[in-house]
N, C-alpha and C positions, 0 to 999 in steps of 0.2 A: 504493498501500500504505499504510494506515495503520500507526504506530508505536504500540504499546500501552504498551509500557515505556522507560523512561531508558535503559535497559540497551542497548536496538537501537540507539542512536546509536552510531556507530563509534568514539569516543574515551572510551567509558565504563570502563576501566579501576579508575580510584579509588572509583566509585561500587559497583564489585563488590566493591572491598576494606570498604567500611566499610557495607555493606549487606545482610544475609546472605539475603536475597528481592529480587527484583525491585522494582522502583519503577514502578508506574503512575503514566503522564502524565496528568495531571487538570486539579488545582485548585493554581495557585502565588497568591502575592502578590508581586505586582510593584512593584519601587520604581524603576525607571530603563530608560530606554531612551535607548541612544546612537547617531545616527545619523553614521557615517563617512565621508567621501567618499572614501578610500582603499578599494581593493575593488572597488566600494563595499560597508561592512560595517554592520550592524546588531547591537549589541549589548544584549542584554535582561540586566538583573538583576533576581533575584527570590529568595524562599525560597521551598521545597516546602510547598505549605499541609497536607499529609496524610501527609506522613512524617520519621521522623527516623532517623539511623544508629543501629545496635544494635552496631555494630563500629568505635566510634571510631580514630580512628590514635591511636598513643603520643605523638606531639608536641603534642597539641590536650589533652595533662595526664591523659588517663586514669591512674587511676581518682578523680582529683580534679576533675574537670569535670562541673560541671553545665550541662546546655542543654537549651533546649526550640525552638530553629528551625534550621532547616539552609539556609544559603544559599548558593545558587550560581547560575549564568547559563548563557548561550547566546551563542555569535559564529555570527552569519548571515554567509557570506562570498559575494561574485558575486552581492548584492543585484540581482534583476529587476525586482521590484514592491515598494513598501511604500506602506502607508497605515495612517493612524492617525485614529480621532474620537473626540473625548473624553477626558477626563481628571477624576482624581480624588484627593485626597489617602490613599485606601486604595483599593488596587488588585487585590482577590481576582478572578482570573481563570480561565475555564476554556480547557486549551490543548489544543488537537489539533494534532497533527504527522502530515504524508504524507510518502509519497518516491514520485514515478513520474518514469522517464526521468530518474535522474540531479537532480532539483529537487525539493528541499523545500519545503514548505508549512506554514505555521505559520498558525494562527488563535487568537487570544487573543479573549474575550468578556466581559463584565461587563455591568450594567445601564448603568455609566456610560462604558465605551468599548469600542472594538474596534481590533485590530490585525490586520491583514495582512501577510506578509511570503513572499516567494517569492525561493530564493537557491539558489546550485549548491552550495555546502558550510555543513554545520552541525555546531560542535563544543560541546564542554561547558567552561565555566569550572569548575575546580577546587572542590569543595563544602568549607564551612568552617560550623563551628557556633558560637550565641552563647546567651546568655541574654537574653530578653524580656522585662523586668519588667514589661511592658504586660500579658503575656497570665495 
């Protein structure tokens, strides 16, 4: 089963608080990949390329906060397969997530890089927001 929205991932409670609509899984701006032998685990760090929270959390400083990026990530636990080819200083990537028989498959692709992950558990890293002056 292909996941269409971030809200379909098991622990999307915080996303449901800060976004009034479902957030489509699509493009991300990947800036980090951690490979951790315990678990084994792969941790992805990224910004949502096509979405910003419309209901920011009070401790983020609303209404005095300006932001144009939403940073979050994903922890892939019980990794069964991991492959990565290529790298770039700017990695806007197409992300697809599917789940079959309790196995998650994540496929990330761009013109410069491809990443494939199969894992038994997928959890989201809490989102935050910031102002990127380069945008």
